[in-house]
N, CA, C and O of each residue as an XYZ file, in Angstrom:
884
protein
N     -18.990     11.346     -0.856
C     -18.149     11.819      0.233
C     -18.876     12.905      1.022
O     -19.513     13.794      0.457
N     -18.763     12.806      2.318
C     -19.447     13.744      3.195
C     -18.518     14.685      3.926
O     -18.753     15.893      3.960
N     -17.443     14.131      4.524
C     -16.515     14.943      5.315
C     -15.086     14.704      4.872
O     -14.764     13.681      4.269
N     -14.229     15.677      5.185
C     -12.798     15.491      5.063
C     -12.165     16.096      6.336
O     -12.604     17.126      6.848
N     -11.123     15.412      6.814
C     -10.413     15.913      7.996
C      -8.929     15.700      7.821
O      -8.482     14.649      7.362
N      -8.169     16.722      8.197
C      -6.711     16.626      8.255
C      -6.231     17.710      9.203
O      -6.805     18.799      9.209
N      -5.204     17.462     10.006
C      -4.691     18.499     10.917
C      -4.164     19.719     10.178
O      -4.077     20.805     10.751
N      -3.805     19.541      8.879
C      -3.278     20.647      8.087
C      -4.427     21.323      7.328
O      -4.997     20.736      6.408
N      -4.763     22.556      7.716
C      -5.884     23.269      7.063
C      -5.656     23.475      5.573
O      -6.620     23.498      4.807
N      -4.404     23.624      5.140
C      -4.124     23.814      3.714
C      -4.532     22.604      2.894
O      -5.051     22.752      1.787
N      -4.306     21.414      3.419
C      -4.689     20.204      2.707
C      -6.213     20.082      2.629
O      -6.758     19.671      1.605
N      -6.875     20.434      3.695
C      -8.329     20.398      3.725
C      -8.910     21.371      2.706
O      -9.857     21.042      1.991
N      -8.336     22.576      2.645
C      -8.797     23.587      1.698
C      -8.635     23.116      0.268
O      -9.538     23.292     -0.550
N      -7.494     22.518     -0.042
C      -7.256     22.047     -1.387
C      -8.197     20.905     -1.749
O      -8.666     20.822     -2.885
N      -8.474     20.033     -0.798
C      -9.409     18.936     -1.024
C     -10.793     19.429     -1.333
O     -11.446     18.931     -2.250
N     -11.258     20.425     -0.560
C     -12.580     20.952     -0.718
C     -12.754     21.732     -2.028
O     -13.857     21.838     -2.564
N     -11.660     22.263     -2.518
C     -11.720     22.942     -3.813
C     -11.953     21.912     -4.926
O     -12.666     22.189     -5.890
N     -11.364     20.753     -4.792
C     -11.533     19.706     -5.782
C     -12.888     19.032     -5.650
O     -13.516     18.682     -6.649
N     -13.338     18.852     -4.407
C     -14.632     18.229     -4.123
C     -15.500     19.185     -3.287
O     -15.604     19.033     -2.070
N     -16.108     20.147     -3.939
C     -16.836     21.204     -3.202
C     -18.042     20.705     -2.420
O     -18.546     21.428     -1.561
N     -18.526     19.488     -2.688
C     -19.666     18.989     -1.954
C     -19.249     18.476     -0.566
O     -20.116     18.188      0.259
N     -17.962     18.359     -0.296
C     -17.456     17.818      0.945
C     -17.343     18.904      1.999
O     -16.911     20.017      1.701
N     -17.732     18.587      3.242
C     -17.640     19.513      4.356
C     -16.349     19.230      5.153
O     -15.940     18.080      5.310
N     -15.744     20.270      5.629
C     -14.569     20.134      6.470
C     -14.976     19.784      7.875
O     -15.691     20.546      8.526
N     -14.523     18.620      8.363
C     -14.856     18.205      9.720
C     -13.927     18.926     10.692
O     -12.781     19.229     10.363
N     -14.437     19.197     11.894
C     -13.629     19.888     12.905
C     -12.679     18.928     13.622
O     -11.708     19.364     14.240
N     -12.955     17.621     13.540
C     -12.127     16.654     14.223
C     -12.371     15.254     13.645
O     -13.342     15.030     12.923
N     -11.494     14.342     13.966
C     -11.689     12.961     13.587
C     -12.954     12.404     14.237
O     -13.699     11.644     13.616
N     -13.182     12.779     15.460
C     -14.354     12.273     16.203
C     -15.664     12.628     15.545
O     -16.618     11.852     15.601
N     -15.728     13.809     14.910
C     -16.943     14.211     14.236
C     -17.320     13.209     13.126
O     -18.501     12.944     12.905
N     -16.337     12.668     12.450
C     -16.568     11.668     11.392
C     -16.927     10.326     12.007
O     -17.876      9.671     11.577
N     -16.158      9.917     13.025
C     -16.368      8.605     13.613
C     -17.721      8.517     14.319
O     -18.327      7.446     14.349
N     -18.188      9.584     14.865
C     -19.446      9.586     15.624
C     -20.677      9.826     14.770
O     -21.794      9.828     15.288
N     -20.497     10.026     13.487
C     -21.634     10.230     12.556
C     -22.121      8.857     12.104
O     -21.445      8.172     11.337
N     -23.282      8.464     12.577
C     -23.808      7.130     12.302
C     -24.164      6.944     10.814
O     -24.288      5.813     10.343
N     -24.330      8.064     10.072
C     -24.691      7.949      8.669
C     -23.536      7.549      7.787
O     -23.739      7.113      6.654
N     -22.320      7.690      8.292
C     -21.117      7.345      7.526
C     -20.838      5.861      7.651
O     -20.756      5.331      8.759
N     -20.691      5.189      6.519
C     -20.496      3.751      6.537
C     -19.052      3.335      6.249
O     -18.648      2.223      6.587
N     -18.286      4.213      5.635
C     -16.917      3.886      5.293
C     -16.010      5.114      5.441
O     -16.386      6.230      5.081
N     -14.806      4.878      5.979
C     -13.815      5.943      6.128
C     -12.613      5.552      5.291
O     -12.102      4.438      5.400
N     -12.157      6.497      4.437
C     -10.960      6.286      3.625
C      -9.871      7.237      4.121
O     -10.157      8.360      4.538
N      -8.626      6.776      4.072
C      -7.540      7.633      4.584
C      -6.237      7.352      3.850
O      -6.076      6.346      3.159
N      -5.292      8.318      4.040
C      -3.928      8.180      3.532
C      -2.986      8.835      4.530
O      -2.260      9.775      4.205
N      -3.016      8.313      5.759
C      -2.197      8.851      6.840
C      -0.764      8.332      6.751
O      -0.427      7.573      5.842
N       0.058      8.735      7.681
C       1.397      8.156      7.809
C       1.244      6.644      7.955
O       0.411      6.171      8.727
N       2.057      5.887      7.206
C       1.832      4.428      7.093
C       1.789      3.750      8.457
O       0.947      2.875      8.658
N       2.649      4.107      9.396
C       2.689      3.439     10.690
C       1.478      3.751     11.521
O       1.242      3.065     12.515
N       0.686      4.762     11.166
C      -0.497      5.156     11.935
C      -1.806      4.650     11.346
O      -2.877      4.860     11.916
N      -1.713      3.993     10.218
C      -2.922      3.581      9.500
C      -3.695      2.490     10.233
O      -4.926      2.518     10.258
N      -2.996      1.537     10.826
C      -3.704      0.439     11.498
C      -4.462      0.971     12.726
O      -5.615      0.596     12.938
N      -3.842      1.824     13.527
C      -4.500      2.350     14.708
C      -5.765      3.083     14.346
O      -6.784      2.957     15.024
N      -5.698      3.864     13.258
C      -6.898      4.539     12.792
C      -7.963      3.552     12.358
O      -9.146      3.731     12.648
N      -7.539      2.514     11.663
C      -8.501      1.486     11.241
C      -9.210      0.838     12.423
O     -10.398      0.523     12.352
N      -8.458      0.641     13.524
C      -9.082      0.056     14.702
C     -10.214      0.975     15.224
O     -11.300      0.521     15.583
N      -9.906      2.277     15.247
C     -10.922      3.248     15.731
C     -12.130      3.292     14.814
O     -13.268      3.395     15.271
N     -11.870      3.211     13.512
C     -12.955      3.236     12.528
C     -13.872      2.058     12.720
O     -15.088      2.222     12.811
N     -13.305      0.867     12.783
C     -14.128     -0.335     12.918
C     -14.831     -0.429     14.254
O     -15.910     -1.012     14.355
N     -14.209      0.158     15.303
C     -14.873      0.190     16.592
C     -16.109      1.090     16.579
O     -16.970      0.998     17.453
N     -16.176      1.946     15.585
C     -17.359      2.825     15.390
C     -18.286      2.265     14.329
O     -19.087      2.998     13.750
N     -18.179      0.952     14.069
C     -19.105      0.243     13.178
C     -19.032      0.760     11.756
O     -20.066      0.903     11.104
N     -17.833      1.045     11.257
C     -17.663      1.512      9.898
C     -16.585      0.664      9.187
O     -15.653      0.181      9.829
N     -16.716      0.494      7.899
C     -15.691     -0.141      7.136
C     -14.534      0.817      6.924
O     -14.689      2.033      7.036
N     -13.375      0.259      6.619
C     -12.135      1.054      6.555
C     -11.440      0.828      5.223
O     -11.261     -0.316      4.806
N     -11.049      1.895      4.553
C     -10.374      1.833      3.253
C      -9.091      2.661      3.345
O      -9.132      3.889      3.423
N      -7.934      1.952      3.333
C      -6.675      2.606      3.540
C      -5.790      2.565      2.317
O      -5.862      1.647      1.500
N      -4.960      3.572      2.211
C      -3.916      3.558      1.182
C      -2.934      2.427      1.525
O      -2.896      1.951      2.660
N      -2.147      2.008      0.537
C      -1.095      1.030      0.829
C       0.087      1.802      1.408
O       0.190      3.006      1.174
N       0.966      1.170      2.140
C       0.796     -0.095      2.776
C      -0.163      0.032      3.937
O      -0.129      1.042      4.639
N      -1.026     -0.959      4.171
C      -2.076     -0.805      5.145
C      -1.601     -0.888      6.604
O      -2.349     -0.561      7.525
N      -0.379     -1.317      6.799
C       0.225     -1.409      8.141
C       1.741     -1.614      7.954
O       2.221     -1.800      6.836
N       2.470     -1.576      9.059
C       3.942     -1.647      8.945
C       4.583     -2.722      9.813
O       5.791     -2.937      9.723
N       3.807     -3.400     10.646
C       4.376     -4.434     11.513
C       3.474     -5.674     11.539
O       2.283     -5.591     11.241
N       4.052     -6.812     11.897
C       3.245     -8.039     12.037
C       2.271     -7.910     13.192
O       1.184     -8.485     13.145
N       2.638     -7.166     14.230
C       1.717     -6.933     15.350
C       0.471     -6.197     14.916
O      -0.635     -6.497     15.366
N       0.662     -5.218     14.025
C      -0.503     -4.534     13.485
C      -1.345     -5.419     12.641
O      -2.570     -5.294     12.653
N      -0.731     -6.334     11.888
C      -1.460     -7.318     11.106
C      -2.339     -8.166     11.982
O      -3.501     -8.400     11.646
N      -1.823     -8.629     13.086
C      -2.595     -9.458     14.039
C      -3.775     -8.645     14.576
O      -4.882     -9.167     14.705
N      -3.539     -7.364     14.891
C      -4.590     -6.521     15.411
C      -5.695     -6.352     14.405
O      -6.874     -6.429     14.750
N      -5.315     -6.116     13.124
C      -6.308     -5.934     12.073
C      -7.146     -7.160     11.853
O      -8.366     -7.073     11.721
N      -6.500     -8.301     11.814
C      -7.223     -9.569     11.630
C      -8.214     -9.828     12.751
O      -9.355    -10.228     12.522
N      -7.741     -9.587     13.978
C      -8.611     -9.805     15.129
C      -9.800     -8.862     15.120
O     -10.916     -9.263     15.448
N      -9.568     -7.611     14.747
C     -10.665     -6.614     14.745
C     -11.665     -6.946     13.651
O     -12.867     -6.788     13.859
N     -11.215     -7.392     12.517
C     -12.129     -7.770     11.428
C     -13.028     -8.927     11.885
O     -14.233     -8.907     11.634
N     -12.468     -9.906     12.533
C     -13.257    -11.041     13.029
C     -14.239    -10.599     14.104
O     -15.373    -11.076     14.162
N     -13.788     -9.681     14.954
C     -14.639     -9.230     16.072
C     -15.791     -8.366     15.603
O     -16.911     -8.520     16.089
N     -15.538     -7.440     14.649
C     -16.536     -6.467     14.260
C     -17.300     -6.844     13.001
O     -18.406     -6.349     12.781
N     -16.727     -7.718     12.164
C     -17.352     -8.038     10.911
C     -17.209     -6.913      9.884
O     -17.840     -6.968      8.828
N     -16.417     -5.925     10.162
C     -16.210     -4.803      9.230
C     -15.035     -5.107      8.319
O     -14.243     -6.011      8.581
N     -14.936     -4.325      7.231
C     -13.899     -4.548      6.215
C     -12.676     -3.649      6.459
O     -12.799     -2.474      6.807
N     -11.502     -4.243      6.265
C     -10.246     -3.516      6.314
C      -9.667     -3.637      4.894
O      -8.912     -4.562      4.594
N     -10.037     -2.689      4.036
C      -9.690     -2.780      2.605
C      -8.499     -1.906      2.316
O      -8.239     -0.922      3.009
N      -7.758     -2.294      1.249
C      -6.513     -1.612      0.906
C      -6.536     -1.191     -0.552
O      -6.975     -1.943     -1.422
N      -6.059      0.017     -0.810
C      -6.028      0.553     -2.181
C      -4.654      0.282     -2.792
O      -3.728      1.080     -2.647
N      -4.537     -0.881     -3.491
C      -3.333     -1.216     -4.223
C      -3.506     -0.722     -5.670
O      -3.936     -1.464     -6.553
N      -3.161      0.535     -5.875
C      -3.476      1.227     -7.111
C      -2.802      0.611     -8.352
O      -3.346      0.695     -9.453
N      -1.633      0.000     -8.180
C      -0.928     -0.533     -9.341
C      -1.672     -1.687     -9.985
O      -1.408     -2.003    -11.145
N      -2.575     -2.316     -9.294
C      -3.412     -3.352     -9.908
C      -4.843     -2.859    -10.104
O      -5.459     -3.133    -11.134
N      -5.369     -2.140     -9.128
C      -6.785     -1.752     -9.162
C      -7.086     -0.551    -10.030
O      -8.222     -0.347    -10.458
N      -6.043      0.255    -10.290
C      -6.271      1.522    -10.991
C      -5.420      1.640    -12.269
O      -5.174      2.738    -12.769
N      -4.987      0.502    -12.773
C      -4.199      0.461    -14.016
C      -4.891     -0.454    -14.992
O      -5.082     -1.639    -14.719
N      -5.264      0.088    -16.121
C      -6.091     -0.675    -17.095
C      -5.394     -1.947    -17.540
O      -6.033     -2.993    -17.653
N      -4.081     -1.878    -17.797
C      -3.366     -3.063    -18.272
C      -3.325     -4.153    -17.199
O      -3.384     -5.338    -17.527
N      -3.224     -3.769    -15.914
C      -3.206     -4.757    -14.852
C      -4.566     -5.418    -14.707
O      -4.643     -6.623    -14.470
N      -5.655     -4.639    -14.848
C      -6.994     -5.202    -14.792
C      -7.174     -6.181    -15.938
O      -7.727     -7.265    -15.752
N      -6.707     -5.804    -17.126
C      -6.820     -6.688    -18.298
C      -6.006     -7.939    -18.131
O      -6.443     -9.012    -18.547
N      -4.821     -7.842    -17.528
C      -4.014     -9.034    -17.264
C      -4.774    -10.006    -16.380
O      -4.759    -11.214    -16.617
N      -5.435     -9.481    -15.366
C      -6.252    -10.322    -14.491
C      -7.361    -11.045    -15.271
O      -7.652    -12.214    -15.016
N      -7.979    -10.324    -16.231
C      -9.026    -10.932    -17.022
C      -8.465    -12.038    -17.937
O      -9.101    -13.077    -18.114
N      -7.303    -11.818    -18.504
C      -6.670    -12.818    -19.349
C      -6.356    -14.092    -18.570
O      -6.540    -15.204    -19.063
N      -5.882    -13.903    -17.357
C      -5.566    -15.063    -16.516
C      -6.836    -15.808    -16.113
O      -6.876    -17.038    -16.146
N      -7.870    -15.065    -15.735
C      -9.105    -15.681    -15.329
C      -9.756    -16.456    -16.463
O     -10.333    -17.521    -16.247
N      -9.661    -15.916    -17.673
C     -10.260    -16.564    -18.843
C      -9.423    -17.718    -19.373
O      -9.865    -18.428    -20.278
N      -8.221    -17.924    -18.831
C      -7.362    -18.999    -19.296
C      -6.652    -18.691    -20.583
O      -6.100    -19.592    -21.213
N      -6.650    -17.438    -20.993
C      -6.088    -17.068    -22.293
C      -4.590    -17.321    -22.362
O      -4.091    -17.736    -23.408
N      -3.860    -17.086    -21.281
C      -2.419    -17.234    -21.307
C      -1.947    -18.566    -20.727
O      -0.747    -18.805    -20.592
N      -2.906    -19.428    -20.386
C      -2.529    -20.700    -19.800
C      -2.354    -20.636    -18.310
O      -2.816    -19.700    -17.658
N      -1.677    -21.646    -17.760
C      -1.506    -21.751    -16.325
C      -0.366    -20.877    -15.826
O       0.739    -20.936    -16.364
N      -0.615    -20.083    -14.823
C       0.425    -19.242    -14.248
C       1.346    -20.112    -13.395
O       0.894    -20.825    -12.498
N       2.647    -20.041    -13.691
C       3.625    -20.795    -12.916
C       4.605    -19.892    -12.143
O       5.276    -20.337    -11.213
N       4.668    -18.642    -12.544
C       5.582    -17.711    -11.862
C       5.122    -16.287    -12.122
O       4.641    -15.967    -13.209
N       5.277    -15.423    -11.105
C       5.007    -14.014    -11.296
C       6.268    -13.252    -10.947
O       6.772    -13.365     -9.829
N       6.781    -12.482    -11.882
C       8.017    -11.734    -11.678
C       7.712    -10.240    -11.653
O       7.088     -9.710    -12.572
N       8.155     -9.571    -10.599
C       7.991     -8.126    -10.499
C       9.323     -7.429    -10.379
O      10.062     -7.677     -9.426
N       9.654     -6.558    -11.323
C      10.896     -5.779    -11.267
C      10.482     -4.336    -11.402
O      10.013     -3.934    -12.467
N      10.639     -3.534    -10.354
C      10.064     -2.218    -10.375
C      10.984     -1.075     -9.947
O      10.991     -0.734     -8.764
N      11.750     -0.473    -10.835
C      12.449      0.771    -10.478
C      11.439      1.828    -10.077
O      10.303      1.817    -10.551
N      11.840      2.728     -9.220
C      10.932      3.734     -8.702
C      11.717      5.023     -8.427
O      12.794      4.984     -7.832
N      11.178      6.146     -8.858
C      11.840      7.429     -8.617
C      11.830      7.760     -7.107
O      10.851      7.501     -6.408
N      12.937      8.332     -6.634
C      12.993      8.745     -5.233
C      12.204     10.026     -5.013
O      11.412     10.110     -4.075
N      12.411     11.031     -5.870
C      11.725     12.320     -5.732
C      11.824     12.853     -4.321
O      10.811     13.192     -3.709
N      13.020     12.929     -3.807
C      13.235     13.262     -2.396
C      12.651     14.605     -2.005
O      12.113     14.753     -0.907
N      12.750     15.581     -2.888
C      12.305     16.922     -2.546
C      10.790     17.004     -2.273
O      10.324     17.863     -1.525
N      10.046     16.092     -2.897
C       8.577     16.107     -2.710
C       8.097     15.164     -1.607
O       6.899     15.100     -1.332
N       9.023     14.427     -0.968
C       8.600     13.457      0.025
C       8.464     14.106      1.401
O       9.250     14.986      1.750
N       7.484     13.684      2.176
C       7.357     14.141      3.564
C       8.473     13.558      4.405
O       9.071     12.552      4.023
N       8.763     14.163      5.534
C       9.866     13.733      6.379
C       9.734     12.259      6.806
O      10.731     11.543      6.901
N       8.493     11.818      7.062
C       8.321     10.444      7.574
C       8.698      9.392      6.568
O       8.930      8.241      6.939
N       8.767      9.762      5.269
C       9.134      8.801      4.238
C      10.557      8.270      4.445
O      10.895      7.201      3.937
N      11.382      8.997      5.177
C      12.771      8.608      5.390
C      12.975      7.999      6.776
O      14.117      7.781      7.178
N      11.922      7.724      7.503
C      12.001      7.075      8.820
C      11.394      5.670      8.721
O      10.185      5.515      8.549
N      12.252      4.653      8.833
C      11.804      3.304      8.556
C      10.667      2.834      9.447
O       9.792      2.083      9.015
N      10.688      3.287     10.702
C       9.611      2.834     11.581
C       8.257      3.451     11.192
O       7.205      3.002     11.647
N       8.305      4.472     10.357
C       7.026      5.112      9.940
C       6.572      4.622      8.578
O       5.369      4.476      8.364
N       7.492      4.358      7.637
C       7.046      3.912      6.331
C       7.167      2.398      6.138
O       6.612      1.844      5.189
N       7.881      1.742      7.024
C       7.922      0.277      7.018
C       9.010     -0.352      6.190
O       9.119     -1.578      6.160
N       9.837      0.452      5.503
C      10.867     -0.090      4.625
C      10.359     -0.289      3.212
O       9.154     -0.289      2.960
N      11.305     -0.458      2.288
C      10.947     -0.454      0.882
C      10.035     -1.609      0.443
O       9.169     -1.427     -0.412
N      10.233     -2.796      1.030
C       9.375     -3.952      0.650
C       7.965     -3.798      1.173
O       7.020     -4.305      0.567
N       7.808     -3.108      2.286
C       6.497     -2.852      2.831
C       5.830     -1.743      2.037
O       4.672     -1.868      1.639
N       6.570     -0.637      1.801
C       5.971      0.534      1.177
C       5.739      0.358     -0.309
O       4.658      0.679     -0.803
N       6.731     -0.146     -1.036
C       6.614     -0.211     -2.500
C       6.477     -1.651     -2.984
O       5.651     -1.934     -3.852
N       7.274     -2.561     -2.434
C       7.209     -3.950     -2.851
C       5.883     -4.604     -2.581
O       5.551     -5.606     -3.216
N       5.106     -4.063     -1.650
C       3.798     -4.631     -1.338
C       2.878     -4.633     -2.552
O       1.995     -5.482     -2.666
N       3.090     -3.661     -3.475
C       2.322     -3.646     -4.706
C       2.515     -4.944     -5.482
O       1.548     -5.582     -5.899
N       3.794     -5.329     -5.672
C       4.083     -6.517     -6.458
C       3.623     -7.801     -5.733
O       3.166     -8.757     -6.360
N       3.755     -7.789     -4.431
C       3.316     -8.989     -3.668
C       1.806     -9.135     -3.775
O       1.304    -10.251     -3.903
N       1.076     -8.030     -3.725
C      -0.387     -8.097     -3.854
C      -0.784     -8.606     -5.241
O      -1.705     -9.410     -5.384
N      -0.059     -8.111     -6.272
C      -0.320     -8.565     -7.637
C      -0.063    -10.077     -7.763
O      -0.846    -10.813     -8.363
N       1.048    -10.504     -7.184
C       1.414    -11.935     -7.223
C       0.304    -12.790     -6.599
O      -0.122    -13.789     -7.178
N      -0.152    -12.386     -5.417
C      -1.217    -13.166     -4.760
C      -2.449    -13.248     -5.628
O      -3.077    -14.302     -5.720
N      -2.806    -12.135     -6.273
C      -4.013    -12.099     -7.078
C      -3.848    -12.875     -8.387
O      -4.657    -13.750     -8.695
N      -2.808    -12.559     -9.156
C      -2.607    -13.176    -10.442
C      -2.368    -14.680    -10.336
O      -2.804    -15.442    -11.200
N      -1.668    -15.115     -9.264
C      -1.329    -16.522     -9.126
C      -2.369    -17.298     -8.337
O      -2.223    -18.509     -8.172
N      -3.416    -16.644     -7.843
C      -4.463    -17.355     -7.089
C      -3.946    -17.908     -5.806
O      -4.345    -18.997     -5.392
N      -3.046    -17.170     -5.147
C      -2.422    -17.648     -3.935
C      -3.201    -17.119     -2.723
O      -3.495    -15.925     -2.662
N      -3.532    -17.963     -1.783
C      -4.225    -17.572     -0.565
C      -3.250    -17.251      0.576
O      -3.519    -16.409      1.432
N      -2.136    -17.935      0.557
C      -1.105    -17.707      1.587
C       0.241    -18.058      0.976
O       0.336    -18.916      0.098
N       1.291    -17.376      1.459
C       2.624    -17.593      0.872
C       3.683    -17.458      1.973
O       3.466    -16.806      2.994
N       4.814    -18.086      1.737
C       5.953    -18.017      2.648
C       7.059    -17.231      2.001
O       7.394    -17.459      0.839
N       7.641    -16.289      2.756
C       8.819    -15.564      2.273
C      10.021    -16.427      2.531
O      10.358    -16.711      3.680
N      10.688    -16.860      1.436
C      11.823    -17.767      1.582
C      13.135    -17.009      1.508
O      14.173    -17.546      1.895
N      13.118    -15.764      1.017
C      14.316    -14.943      1.017
C      13.930    -13.503      0.840
O      12.991    -13.189      0.110
N      14.654    -12.615      1.509
C      14.468    -11.173      1.290
C      15.713    -10.448      1.776
O      16.419    -10.908      2.673
N      15.956     -9.306      1.158
C      17.058     -8.474      1.629
C      16.807     -7.020      1.199
O      16.139     -6.755      0.199
N      17.363     -6.088      1.987
C      17.241     -4.679      1.706
C      18.597     -4.041      1.855
O      19.506     -4.615      2.457
N      18.733     -2.833      1.296
C      20.015     -2.133      1.400
C      19.824     -0.669      1.077
O      18.822     -0.281      0.475
N      20.782      0.140      1.477
C      20.871      1.549      1.110
C      22.221      1.719      0.440
O      23.232      1.917      1.113
N      22.242      1.643     -0.864
C      23.515      1.698     -1.603
C      23.962      3.131     -1.914
O      25.145      3.450     -1.802
N      23.035      3.975     -2.295
C      23.428      5.255     -2.886
C      22.872      6.505     -2.209
O      23.051      7.612     -2.717
N      22.200      6.343     -1.069
C      21.574      7.517     -0.425
C      21.863      7.540      1.053
O      20.953      7.510      1.881
N      23.139      7.594      1.377
C      23.597      7.561      2.768
C      23.142      8.784      3.533
O      23.134      8.778      4.764
N      22.759      9.844      2.818
C      22.261     11.039      3.515
C      20.899     10.802      4.141
O      20.418     11.607      4.939
N      20.276      9.668      3.762
C      18.999      9.267      4.351
C      19.202      7.884      5.003
O      18.879      6.872      4.381
N      19.716      7.817      6.211
C      20.089      6.532      6.822
C      18.892      5.615      7.072
O      19.063      4.404      7.212
N      17.700      6.171      7.127
C      16.524      5.354      7.336
C      15.878      4.847      6.053
O      14.843      4.182      6.108
N      16.464      5.146      4.914
C      15.888      4.803      3.627
C      16.477      3.521      3.084
O      17.684      3.302      3.180
N      15.633      2.664      2.509
C      16.081      1.567      1.681
C      16.013      1.993      0.246
O      14.945      2.408     -0.203
N      17.099      1.915     -0.511
C      16.987      2.205     -1.943
C      17.044      0.925     -2.772
O      17.045      0.984     -4.002
N      17.091     -0.236     -2.108
C      17.022     -1.512     -2.789
C      16.358     -2.526     -1.920
O      16.562     -2.546     -0.706
N      15.558     -3.376     -2.532
C      14.942     -4.467     -1.781
C      14.522     -5.568     -2.733
O      14.073     -5.286     -3.844
N      14.661     -6.820     -2.318
C      14.185     -7.926     -3.117
C      13.636     -9.012     -2.194
O      14.041     -9.128     -1.037
N      12.717     -9.797     -2.723
C      12.091    -10.840     -1.925
C      11.664    -11.965     -2.849
O      11.335    -11.736     -4.013
N      11.671    -13.165     -2.331
C      11.138    -14.320     -3.057
C      10.105    -15.010     -2.177
O      10.384    -15.317     -1.018
N       8.913    -15.257     -2.717
C       7.839    -15.914     -1.994
C       7.432    -17.189     -2.755
O       7.541    -17.264     -3.979
N       6.970    -18.166     -2.007
C       6.381    -19.377     -2.595
C       4.980    -19.541     -2.053
O       4.778    -19.567     -0.839
N       4.016    -19.652     -2.937
C       2.611    -19.708     -2.530
C       2.150    -21.093     -2.123
O       2.845    -22.083     -2.350
N       0.985    -21.156     -1.524
C       0.420    -22.422     -1.091
C       0.078    -23.347     -2.259
O      -0.191    -24.531     -2.053
N       0.088    -22.816     -3.479
C      -0.164    -23.656     -4.636
C       1.124    -23.901     -5.426
O       1.068    -24.427     -6.538
N       2.277    -23.530     -4.874
C       3.558    -23.818     -5.486
C       4.092    -22.743     -6.406
O       5.243    -22.812     -6.838
N       3.266    -21.739     -6.715
C       3.702    -20.645     -7.589
C       4.594    -19.680     -6.804
O       4.312    -19.373     -5.646
N       5.647    -19.215     -7.424
C       6.587    -18.357     -6.721
C       6.696    -16.976     -7.363
O       6.262    -16.765     -8.496
N       7.287    -16.036     -6.613
C       7.562    -14.695     -7.117
C       8.961    -14.325     -6.711
O       9.249    -14.190     -5.521
N       9.861    -14.153     -7.703
C      11.143    -13.523     -7.421
C      11.033    -12.064     -7.900
O      10.574    -11.815     -9.015
N      11.432    -11.146     -7.104
C      11.293     -9.739     -7.533
C      12.123     -8.800     -6.756
O      12.667     -9.152     -5.709
N      12.237     -7.581     -7.258
C      13.047     -6.596     -6.553
C      12.486     -5.188     -6.819
O      11.785     -4.950     -7.803
N      12.813     -4.291     -5.927
C      12.431     -2.904     -6.076
C      13.669     -2.030     -5.877
O      14.422     -2.232     -4.925
N      13.878     -1.084     -6.749
C      14.972     -0.166     -6.557
C      14.469      1.257     -6.755
O      13.781      1.535     -7.736
N      14.795      2.141     -5.857
C      14.454      3.551     -6.004
C      15.519      4.229     -6.856
O      16.707      4.158     -6.541
N      15.115      4.864     -7.898
C      16.034      5.539     -8.801
C      15.925      7.067     -8.615
O      14.832      7.624     -8.714
N      17.013      7.717     -8.358
C      16.998      9.158     -8.128
C      17.305      9.919     -9.396
O      16.661     10.930     -9.674
N      18.273      9.461    -10.176
C      18.672     10.161    -11.384
C      18.701      9.182    -12.568
O      18.760      7.965    -12.394
N      18.658      9.759    -13.774
C      18.728      8.965    -14.979
C      17.710      7.852    -14.983
O      18.010      6.709    -15.328
N      16.491      8.207    -14.591
C      15.487      7.160    -14.359
C      15.202      6.348    -15.618
O      15.101      5.123    -15.542
N      15.068      7.004    -16.786
C      14.705      6.254    -17.981
C      15.805      5.274    -18.338
O      15.517      4.132    -18.696
N      17.028      5.683    -18.251
C      18.131      4.804    -18.584
C      18.166      3.597    -17.655
O      18.344      2.470    -18.116
N      18.001      3.817    -16.371
C      18.100      2.720    -15.406
C      16.837      1.851    -15.472
O      16.918      0.635    -15.298
N      15.691      2.454    -15.718
C      14.474      1.659    -15.880
C      14.663      0.681    -17.037
O      14.317     -0.494    -16.917
N      15.210      1.157    -18.154
C      15.412      0.292    -19.303
C      16.357     -0.880    -18.978
O      16.155     -2.007    -19.430
N      17.380     -0.582    -18.190
C      18.339     -1.620    -17.874
C      17.757     -2.690    -16.962
O      18.257     -3.814    -16.944
N      16.714     -2.369    -16.206
C      16.128     -3.315    -15.262
C      14.901     -4.011    -15.871
O      14.371     -4.943    -15.265
N      14.447     -3.590    -17.029
C      13.194     -4.102    -17.589
C      13.452     -5.476    -18.252
O      12.527     -6.086    -18.788
């Protein structure tokens, strides 16, 4: 890592304490205009990630974004077009598969044929709300993309990988806010069913749990 940039100086200071070899950049442009940098990683507001990726790839650099990598289908079209035009990578950090030892091992078992042929992938994922620690944009749907985009994308990515699916159709989905009306832009429930191009499907749901997490997690497992 060479540079770090954020409009909030406190975040930059904390980052540099953890990674003292990193220099604080004065602006985004300082990073983009440095020809020695080959890849830019970021964790911006979800709705702003695609636009930043466009700027990164226009400066001949690969792009590594936190999930969800975008929030609209228009942004998806933009990203695909830019990848084809520039030949650069638009990579996504889906930590629940890439950074979890059991998930990596599950992928190995499937690849080796140990568990047989995959016919269905089921994802059921309760999730703590932790409202007090969330930034304001987390409660604005146009910024975080909704629960299936923000959280459910983890399970969808796992499904595509574990089932060997290249493309899939969403045959059913629904979202709701059952218990957190004080946050009108929040989804506290979402479910979706997809069918892949190889016939394998995923039925799954995501629920944000605010209280009694262990009890409710057990009931959904």
